[in-house]
VMD Tcl script that draws the C-alpha trace (Angstrom):
set ca {
  {0.00 0.00 0.00}
  {2.83 2.37 0.65}
  {6.46 2.88 -0.07}
  {9.88 2.66 1.55}
  {12.82 2.16 -0.78}
  {16.30 1.47 0.55}
  {18.45 4.10 -1.06}
  {19.67 7.65 -0.49}
  {21.42 10.41 -2.34}
  {24.76 12.18 -2.24}
  {26.57 14.96 -4.08}
  {29.79 14.20 -5.86}
  {32.39 16.19 -7.68}
  {35.68 15.62 -9.47}
  {38.20 13.86 -7.32}
  {35.70 13.27 -4.56}
  {35.18 10.13 -2.63}
  {32.35 9.05 -0.38}
  {31.81 6.57 2.39}
  {28.42 5.41 3.61}
  {28.27 3.57 6.90}
  {25.07 1.96 8.12}
  {24.78 0.43 11.57}
  {22.03 -1.89 12.68}
  {21.43 -3.22 16.15}
  {20.45 -6.83 16.00}
  {17.34 -8.25 17.67}
  {17.18 -8.79 21.39}
  {18.71 -12.22 21.95}
  {20.26 -13.88 24.94}
  {24.00 -13.34 25.42}
  {26.29 -14.53 28.18}
  {26.87 -11.97 30.94}
  {29.56 -9.46 30.10}
  {29.32 -9.82 26.32}
  {28.68 -6.89 24.00}
  {25.44 -6.65 22.06}
  {26.44 -7.36 18.46}
  {26.00 -4.80 15.73}
  {26.34 -5.05 11.99}
  {28.14 -2.36 10.04}
  {28.09 -1.93 6.29}
  {30.69 0.39 4.83}
  {30.50 1.44 1.20}
  {33.54 3.32 -0.10}
  {33.15 5.07 -3.42}
  {35.84 6.99 -5.26}
  {35.89 9.18 -8.32}
  {37.41 6.31 -10.28}
  {34.06 4.51 -9.86}
  {35.68 1.78 -7.85}
  {33.66 0.33 -5.03}
  {34.61 -1.49 -1.89}
  {32.13 -3.01 0.50}
  {32.70 -4.68 3.81}
  {30.48 -6.16 6.48}
  {31.72 -6.45 10.01}
  {30.37 -7.57 13.33}
  {31.40 -5.71 16.46}
  {32.61 -9.02 17.93}
  {34.79 -10.01 14.99}
  {35.63 -9.00 11.42}
  {33.88 -10.69 8.56}
  {34.76 -10.06 4.91}
  {32.51 -12.00 2.55}
  {33.20 -12.50 -1.09}
  {30.34 -11.21 -3.17}
  {29.31 -13.40 -6.05}
  {28.57 -11.32 -9.13}
  {26.21 -13.55 -10.98}
  {22.86 -13.34 -12.68}
  {20.39 -15.86 -13.93}
  {17.50 -15.82 -16.32}
  {14.59 -18.15 -16.13}
  {11.56 -18.87 -18.22}
  {8.07 -19.89 -17.32}
  {8.52 -23.13 -19.21}
  {11.74 -24.06 -17.43}
  {10.83 -23.21 -13.87}
  {7.11 -22.66 -13.38}
  {5.73 -25.44 -11.20}
  {2.21 -24.69 -12.41}
  {0.81 -25.09 -15.91}
  {1.86 -22.29 -18.30}
  {-1.78 -21.97 -19.25}
  {-2.76 -20.78 -15.78}
  {-4.45 -17.41 -15.78}
  {-5.30 -14.88 -13.11}
  {-8.93 -15.04 -14.23}
  {-11.28 -17.02 -12.04}
  {-13.20 -19.83 -13.65}
  {-16.14 -20.96 -11.54}
  {-19.30 -20.83 -13.72}
  {-21.93 -20.51 -11.02}
  {-25.04 -18.44 -10.41}
  {-24.72 -14.81 -9.29}
  {-26.74 -12.58 -6.98}
  {-26.14 -8.84 -6.79}
  {-27.36 -5.48 -5.63}
  {-28.04 -2.52 -7.92}
  {-24.71 -0.94 -6.96}
  {-22.95 -4.18 -7.80}
  {-24.51 -4.48 -11.25}
  {-23.21 -1.08 -12.25}
  {-19.66 -2.31 -11.58}
  {-19.89 -5.82 -12.95}
  {-20.83 -5.93 -16.61}
  {-18.05 -3.64 -17.87}
  {-15.50 -6.40 -17.56}
  {-15.55 -8.88 -20.41}
  {-15.22 -12.16 -18.54}
  {-17.63 -14.92 -19.49}
  {-17.69 -16.76 -16.17}
  {-19.32 -15.90 -12.86}
  {-18.73 -16.65 -9.20}
  {-21.23 -17.57 -6.53}
  {-22.73 -14.81 -4.39}
  {-25.55 -16.01 -2.15}
  {-27.53 -14.69 0.80}
  {-27.36 -17.99 2.63}
  {-24.90 -20.83 2.95}
  {-25.76 -24.33 1.74}
  {-23.78 -27.54 1.52}
  {-23.76 -27.12 -2.26}
  {-22.26 -23.64 -1.88}
  {-19.57 -24.99 0.43}
  {-18.65 -27.67 -2.06}
  {-18.48 -25.15 -4.90}
  {-15.22 -23.65 -3.69}
  {-13.44 -26.12 -1.45}
  {-10.27 -24.49 -0.16}
  {-7.61 -26.92 1.01}
  {-5.47 -26.15 4.04}
  {-1.76 -26.99 3.77}
  {0.66 -26.18 6.63}
  {3.35 -23.72 5.61}
  {6.48 -25.64 4.53}
  {9.99 -24.55 5.38}
  {12.05 -23.09 2.53}
  {9.01 -22.78 0.27}
  {9.31 -21.72 -3.34}
  {8.83 -18.02 -4.14}
  {9.51 -16.87 -0.58}
  {10.76 -13.29 -0.73}
  {13.24 -11.64 1.63}
  {11.59 -9.82 4.52}
  {8.63 -12.19 4.66}
  {8.96 -12.44 8.45}
  {7.93 -10.19 11.33}
  {10.57 -7.49 11.89}
  {9.92 -6.48 15.51}
  {13.28 -6.59 17.32}
  {12.08 -6.34 20.93}
  {13.24 -2.75 21.46}
  {11.16 0.25 22.51}
  {11.85 2.36 19.43}
  {8.79 3.55 17.51}
  {7.75 0.68 15.29}
  {4.85 -0.58 13.22}
  {4.40 -3.43 10.78}
  {1.54 -3.67 8.32}
  {0.34 -6.39 5.94}
  {-1.93 -6.21 2.89}
  {-3.70 -9.15 1.19}
  {-6.03 -8.72 -1.79}
  {-8.38 -11.10 -3.61}
  {-10.06 -9.99 -6.86}
  {-13.15 -11.62 -8.39}
  {-13.10 -10.48 -12.04}
  {-16.50 -11.81 -13.13}
  {-18.13 -9.86 -10.30}
  {-15.76 -6.88 -10.62}
  {-15.35 -6.91 -6.87}
  {-12.27 -7.09 -4.66}
  {-11.49 -7.70 -1.00}
  {-8.48 -6.01 0.60}
  {-7.42 -7.26 4.04}
  {-5.12 -4.96 6.03}
  {-3.50 -5.84 9.36}
  {-1.20 -3.73 11.52}
  {0.57 -3.83 14.87}
  {1.99 -0.74 16.57}
  {4.71 -0.50 19.21}
  {4.32 -4.14 20.26}
  {6.91 -3.84 23.03}
  {3.99 -2.32 24.96}
  {1.42 -5.10 25.08}
  {-1.17 -2.73 26.58}
  {-1.69 1.07 26.59}
  {1.19 2.88 28.24}
  {1.14 3.57 31.95}
  {1.86 7.04 33.32}
  {5.46 6.04 34.03}
  {5.93 4.60 30.54}
  {4.56 7.82 29.04}
  {7.18 9.82 30.93}
  {9.96 7.45 29.89}
  {9.01 6.97 26.23}
  {6.66 9.77 25.26}
  {3.25 9.25 23.65}
  {2.93 5.95 21.79}
  {0.01 4.32 20.02}
  {-0.35 0.63 20.75}
  {-2.42 -2.24 19.54}
  {-3.57 -4.34 16.59}
  {-5.91 -3.34 13.76}
  {-7.79 -5.35 11.14}
  {-9.39 -3.53 8.21}
  {-11.15 -4.81 5.10}
  {-12.07 -2.78 2.04}
  {-14.57 -5.14 0.43}
  {-17.29 -5.51 -2.17}
  {-19.06 -2.31 -3.26}
  {-16.25 -0.31 -1.57}
  {-17.78 -0.97 1.84}
  {-15.52 -1.14 4.88}
  {-15.04 -2.82 8.24}
  {-12.50 -2.17 11.00}
  {-11.81 -3.83 14.33}
  {-9.08 -2.48 16.59}
  {-7.68 -3.27 20.00}
  {-5.19 -1.19 22.01}
  {-3.73 -4.45 23.33}
  {-1.38 -6.71 21.38}
  {-0.71 -9.58 23.79}
  {-2.76 -11.91 21.55}
  {-0.85 -10.97 18.38}
  {1.82 -13.28 16.99}
  {4.12 -13.21 13.98}
  {6.83 -15.50 12.63}
  {10.26 -13.88 12.36}
  {11.12 -16.14 9.39}
  {7.97 -16.42 7.28}
  {4.83 -14.56 6.19}
  {2.76 -15.94 9.07}
  {0.79 -13.87 11.59}
  {-2.43 -13.79 13.54}
  {-4.39 -12.11 16.29}
  {-7.27 -12.96 18.60}
  {-9.65 -10.12 19.44}
  {-12.10 -12.40 21.25}
  {-11.35 -15.99 22.26}
  {-13.75 -18.82 22.96}
  {-14.45 -19.31 26.66}
  {-11.87 -21.49 28.38}
  {-9.69 -21.39 25.24}
  {-6.18 -20.03 24.89}
  {-5.59 -17.74 21.88}
  {-3.23 -19.32 19.30}
  {0.36 -18.08 19.24}
  {1.28 -19.70 15.93}
  {-0.30 -21.27 12.84}
  {-2.99 -23.83 13.70}
  {-5.30 -26.01 11.54}
  {-8.56 -24.30 10.48}
  {-10.85 -26.35 12.72}
  {-8.68 -25.67 15.74}
  {-8.70 -21.95 14.93}
  {-12.51 -21.95 14.70}
  {-12.72 -23.76 18.03}
  {-10.48 -21.26 19.85}
  {-11.16 -17.89 18.19}
  {-14.47 -16.02 17.95}
  {-13.05 -12.81 16.46}
  {-9.58 -12.71 14.96}
  {-7.51 -13.90 12.02}
  {-4.58 -16.03 10.92}
  {-2.77 -15.77 7.61}
  {0.11 -17.60 5.93}
  {1.40 -17.63 2.33}
  {-0.99 -20.52 1.63}
  {-3.95 -19.99 3.96}
  {-6.11 -17.12 5.26}
  {-9.09 -17.24 7.61}
  {-10.80 -15.04 10.14}
  {-13.87 -13.31 11.50}
  {-14.17 -9.69 12.69}
  {-16.88 -7.26 13.81}
  {-16.95 -3.55 13.05}
  {-16.23 -1.58 16.22}
  {-18.16 1.55 15.24}
  {-15.19 3.89 14.92}
  {-15.72 4.56 11.19}
  {-18.91 6.64 10.96}
  {-17.51 8.59 8.00}
  {-17.78 5.61 5.60}
  {-20.30 2.91 4.69}
  {-19.52 -0.12 6.85}
  {-20.65 -3.72 7.20}
  {-21.29 -5.22 10.66}
  {-19.35 -8.47 10.28}
  {-17.06 -10.33 7.90}
  {-15.90 -13.96 7.76}
  {-13.51 -15.62 5.32}
  {-11.56 -18.76 4.59}
  {-9.46 -19.41 1.50}
  {-6.28 -21.08 0.29}
  {-3.70 -19.58 -2.07}
  {-1.23 -20.89 -4.66}
  {1.56 -18.33 -5.20}
  {2.47 -17.77 -8.87}
  {4.80 -14.76 -8.70}
  {6.91 -13.49 -5.82}
  {9.19 -10.52 -6.57}
  {11.56 -11.80 -9.23}
  {11.81 -14.26 -12.10}
  {9.98 -17.52 -11.59}
  {12.51 -20.18 -10.58}
  {15.11 -17.64 -9.44}
  {15.97 -16.26 -6.01}
  {13.37 -13.65 -5.13}
  {14.38 -10.02 -4.58}
  {14.07 -7.48 -1.84}
  {11.70 -4.83 -3.18}
  {13.72 -1.96 -1.73}
  {17.16 -3.42 -2.42}
  {19.64 -4.96 -0.01}
  {19.77 -1.89 2.24}
  {16.27 -2.79 3.44}
  {17.97 -5.23 5.80}
  {19.00 -2.24 7.91}
  {16.79 0.41 9.57}
  {18.17 3.27 7.50}
  {15.52 4.39 5.01}
  {12.14 3.83 6.61}
  {9.46 2.77 6.15}
  {10.47 -0.32 4.24}
  {8.33 -2.05 1.61}
  {8.24 -5.64 0.40}
  {5.94 -7.23 -2.17}
  {5.56 -10.77 -0.87}
  {3.39 -12.21 -3.65}
  {2.74 -10.14 -6.75}
  {0.38 -12.76 -8.11}
  {-1.37 -15.89 -6.86}
  {-4.56 -17.92 -7.25}
  {-6.94 -18.18 -4.30}
  {-9.90 -20.49 -3.70}
  {-12.47 -20.22 -0.93}
  {-15.22 -17.95 0.36}
  {-15.86 -14.57 1.99}
  {-19.06 -13.64 3.83}
  {-19.71 -9.92 3.50}
  {-22.76 -7.90 4.53}
  {-25.08 -10.90 4.39}
  {-23.67 -12.25 1.13}
  {-21.34 -15.17 0.62}
  {-18.81 -14.76 -2.19}
  {-17.36 -18.03 -3.46}
  {-14.37 -18.06 -5.77}
  {-11.96 -20.47 -7.40}
  {-8.48 -19.50 -8.65}
  {-9.16 -15.81 -7.97}
  {-6.23 -13.42 -8.59}
  {-4.57 -12.51 -5.30}
  {-1.72 -10.34 -4.01}
  {0.19 -9.55 -0.80}
  {2.70 -6.99 0.45}
  {3.95 -5.48 3.71}
  {5.60 -2.42 5.29}
  {7.50 -1.84 8.51}
  {9.43 0.90 10.27}
  {8.70 4.08 12.19}
  {5.63 5.37 10.31}
  {4.20 5.89 6.83}
  {5.83 8.30 4.36}
  {4.82 11.96 4.46}
  {2.92 11.51 1.17}
  {2.49 8.57 -1.21}
  {0.69 6.97 -4.17}
  {0.16 3.35 -5.19}
  {-1.27 1.31 -8.10}
  {-1.66 -2.48 -8.17}
  {-3.39 -4.86 -10.56}
  {-3.28 -8.51 -11.64}
  {-6.56 -8.70 -13.58}
  {-5.94 -7.72 -17.20}
  {-7.43 -8.06 -20.66}
  {-5.28 -8.30 -23.77}
  {-2.49 -10.57 -22.47}
  {-1.71 -14.17 -23.37}
  {-0.39 -15.08 -19.91}
  {-0.29 -13.95 -16.32}
  {0.40 -10.24 -15.77}
  {0.95 -8.57 -12.40}
  {1.72 -4.89 -11.81}
  {2.76 -2.99 -8.70}
  {3.81 0.65 -8.67}
  {4.22 3.09 -5.83}
  {6.05 6.18 -4.74}
  {6.41 8.37 -1.71}
  {7.96 11.40 -0.09}
  {9.76 10.07 2.93}
  {12.06 11.54 5.53}
  {15.77 10.81 5.40}
  {17.60 9.82 8.58}
  {19.29 12.65 10.39}
  {18.68 15.56 12.70}
  {17.21 17.87 10.05}
  {13.91 17.37 8.23}
  {15.15 16.29 4.82}
  {12.89 14.42 2.41}
  {13.35 12.56 -0.86}
  {11.20 11.10 -3.62}
  {11.22 7.33 -4.02}
  {9.25 5.26 -6.53}
  {9.24 2.05 -8.55}
  {7.33 -0.02 -11.10}
  {7.42 -3.82 -11.10}
  {5.84 -5.96 -13.82}
  {5.63 -9.75 -13.92}
  {4.75 -11.28 -17.28}
  {5.29 -14.76 -18.68}
  {7.40 -15.85 -15.71}
  {9.82 -12.93 -16.06}
  {10.21 -9.92 -13.78}
  {10.70 -6.41 -15.21}
  {12.04 -4.11 -12.51}
  {12.15 -0.32 -12.76}
  {13.78 1.25 -9.70}
  {15.87 4.39 -9.08}
  {19.14 2.46 -9.00}
  {18.67 0.96 -12.48}
  {16.88 3.84 -14.22}
  {14.45 6.70 -13.77}
  {10.84 6.75 -12.56}
  {8.59 9.78 -13.12}
  {4.98 10.46 -12.22}
  {2.05 12.85 -12.32}
  {-0.56 12.13 -9.65}
  {-3.74 14.14 -9.03}
  {-5.12 14.55 -5.50}
  {-7.63 11.92 -6.61}
  {-8.70 10.24 -9.85}
  {-5.55 10.24 -12.01}
  {-2.24 8.33 -11.82}
  {0.33 8.56 -14.63}
  {3.66 6.80 -14.05}
  {6.51 6.04 -16.46}
  {9.92 4.47 -16.09}
  {12.85 3.13 -18.04}
  {15.96 1.12 -17.34}
  {18.79 -0.01 -19.60}
  {16.66 -2.58 -21.45}
  {12.97 -1.66 -21.20}
  {10.47 1.19 -20.95}
  {7.04 1.16 -19.29}
  {4.07 3.50 -19.01}
  {0.86 3.19 -17.03}
  {-2.16 5.41 -16.65}
  {-4.97 4.84 -14.16}
  {-8.17 6.80 -13.71}
  {-11.29 6.42 -11.64}
  {-14.65 8.13 -11.25}
  {-15.29 6.23 -8.02}
  {-15.19 8.53 -4.97}
  {-12.90 6.13 -3.08}
  {-12.96 5.00 0.53}
  {-10.91 6.50 3.35}
  {-8.70 3.91 5.07}
  {-6.50 3.96 8.14}
  {-2.71 3.81 8.21}
  {-0.11 3.87 11.02}
  {0.92 7.48 11.60}
  {3.63 8.83 13.89}
  {1.30 11.47 15.34}
  {-2.03 9.66 15.83}
  {-1.38 5.94 15.47}
  {-3.80 4.00 13.24}
  {-5.74 6.94 11.82}
  {-7.57 7.87 8.59}
  {-4.70 8.73 6.26}
  {-5.35 7.47 2.72}
  {-8.03 6.87 0.11}
  {-8.45 3.74 -2.02}
  {-10.65 2.09 -4.58}
  {-10.44 -1.16 -6.53}
  {-12.44 0.29 -9.43}
  {-9.59 1.96 -11.29}
  {-9.37 1.90 -15.10}
  {-5.80 1.09 -16.07}
  {-3.73 1.01 -19.25}
  {-0.29 -0.62 -19.11}
  {2.27 -0.62 -21.93}
  {5.85 -1.91 -22.01}
  {8.52 -1.87 -24.71}
  {12.04 -3.01 -25.33}
  {14.43 -0.05 -25.15}
  {16.41 0.67 -28.31}
  {20.12 1.46 -28.22}
  {19.29 5.12 -28.99}
  {16.93 5.39 -26.02}
  {13.71 5.20 -28.01}
  {10.90 2.68 -27.76}
  {11.49 -0.57 -29.58}
  {9.37 -3.72 -29.82}
  {6.16 -3.59 -27.78}
  {6.05 -6.37 -25.20}
  {2.83 -5.62 -23.40}
  {-0.34 -3.64 -24.15}
  {-3.07 -4.50 -21.66}
  {-5.93 -2.87 -19.80}
  {-8.09 -3.40 -16.75}
  {-11.05 -1.87 -14.94}
  {-10.15 -3.54 -11.63}
  {-6.98 -1.70 -10.65}
  {-6.41 -0.87 -7.00}
  {-5.35 2.78 -6.67}
  {-4.43 4.87 -3.65}
  {-3.21 8.26 -2.49}
  {-2.17 8.95 1.07}
  {-0.60 11.42 3.44}
  {-0.29 14.97 2.23}
  {-0.84 17.72 1.76}
  {-2.50 17.12 -1.63}
  {-3.27 20.68 -2.70}
  {-2.50 20.08 -6.37}
  {-1.17 17.55 -8.85}
  {2.11 16.00 -7.71}
  {4.76 15.77 -10.40}
  {7.98 14.05 -9.46}
  {11.00 12.14 -10.68}
  {13.58 9.91 -9.05}
  {17.28 10.21 -9.66}
  {20.14 8.48 -7.92}
  {23.81 9.50 -8.27}
  {25.76 7.10 -10.46}
  {28.14 6.07 -7.71}
  {25.34 5.14 -5.36}
  {23.48 3.39 -8.18}
  {26.52 1.21 -8.76}
  {26.60 0.33 -5.08}
  {22.92 -0.59 -5.01}
  {23.31 -2.74 -8.12}
  {25.91 -4.91 -6.43}
  {24.09 -8.23 -5.86}
  {24.61 -8.42 -2.10}
  {22.85 -11.50 -0.73}
  {22.33 -10.16 2.78}
  {20.16 -13.11 3.77}
  {22.83 -15.55 2.58}
  {25.50 -13.72 4.54}
  {23.44 -13.83 7.71}
  {22.80 -17.52 7.18}
  {26.53 -18.00 7.72}
  {26.09 -16.46 11.18}
  {22.42 -17.18 11.98}
  {22.80 -16.05 15.58}
  {23.06 -12.46 14.33}
  {20.31 -12.59 11.69}
  {17.78 -9.80 12.30}
  {14.10 -10.73 12.61}
  {11.98 -10.62 9.49}
  {14.75 -11.16 6.95}
}
mol new
graphics top color blue
foreach p $ca { graphics top sphere $p radius 0.5 }
foreach p [lrange $ca 0 end-1] q [lrange $ca 1 end] { graphics top cylinder $p $q radius 0.2 }
display resetview
């Protein structure tokens, strides 16, 4: 939903040289008495001769890894463990039931199949979309870096947020699940003494859903003692209300066990998602639903990288260190989900529905941001997934300095096309609402996207440094989108067209502010720093050599 890219900027001149040193305290772990808490230091030394030296060291000993400079290309045919004919379109030809508002947003999309939407649940409905629970395996395919929970046990300001989306093309409806935890070192609201010691802090766990017809539900608790997250994998959950004489789960459990222990709450993994929440009445400014229940399984198709290759950190390897916050990671740019969602008295059943997930973590959201995401397209011969976002975020330091950061990522035919500031230029023109125009190019490709919407949008909450989980952004899943991509000619012009697709189910967002007028921006990164960021540093692999010092979440 929002952006944190791991890079910065510097000024350089003839004969100049620069050193960047980043320090990261490692998570709270047990050490023998008298030992020093380990820290990791990264030192990048750049000179005017464009040479680069990089070293990692631990405060307890020196460690100089050799960095493998290698690349690999993969194809859908060689590496895809699903059929190449798989599509992000659902295919469950069942009867539909809709409201007037729904019908206005359904028939525009040219899909010939329909999903089930019923006012009551029957055994036949349940059989129509039978989701299958599979426990999360270790070392699963398509796992991205930063899939785990990043909380390090310290009292610094911290939030982590997760976003999961399921789209139902034949209904032209989407469901966006958003979870967040704030300052989890404080399991309950701060006491008077803690306020004096730490200053004001928001605490707690929130669950939001932007669902069918752009209706909304939110349940929030100021307590987080029933929240859990895996430090190694995309697995988390929370219990708002437990069954009597039942202990809330503190890790992934089978669906029946979850239902037997949790009345209101959720659990989610890369392969499974279920829950039930009630609106808590705090959102009188938007049309809400009283309750929501869901249960569905997911087959990941795309992570963040070529299919069959090691997946990438969305913000580059510097995201392993708390330097440029907030951080951003797309965990699954495209998947296929099967199951059901009960929403405002209706039960939506779906099979192989396009799905998506991402996350953010750090101190707070950017000052201002935009975002576009879609994996339901017409005009393509295979699976297409798009994510683009940008933000104005504060740089570390004593002064209030800000920078623009943005990217575009496209998955198509098993290949990943990445447009980021360290391999090219990203530019944009974003209206306060209703218009998103973003373009980018790197050494080999060029891409343009334009999204518009006449939908008024729905105000959502986001973690803020001033007010905690507060109304801070506006979204809709009814964006009209055009996406085009070309090969880049040697002279810098557009070459062969690779992709020309459209959608009327794009998710679009603006957040933060102020948004007084259209925001035009462009990212640039100094060449020396770009070279540093292009070095293929496998931070996760390096930490695997010394797992004791591996930070949580990576």
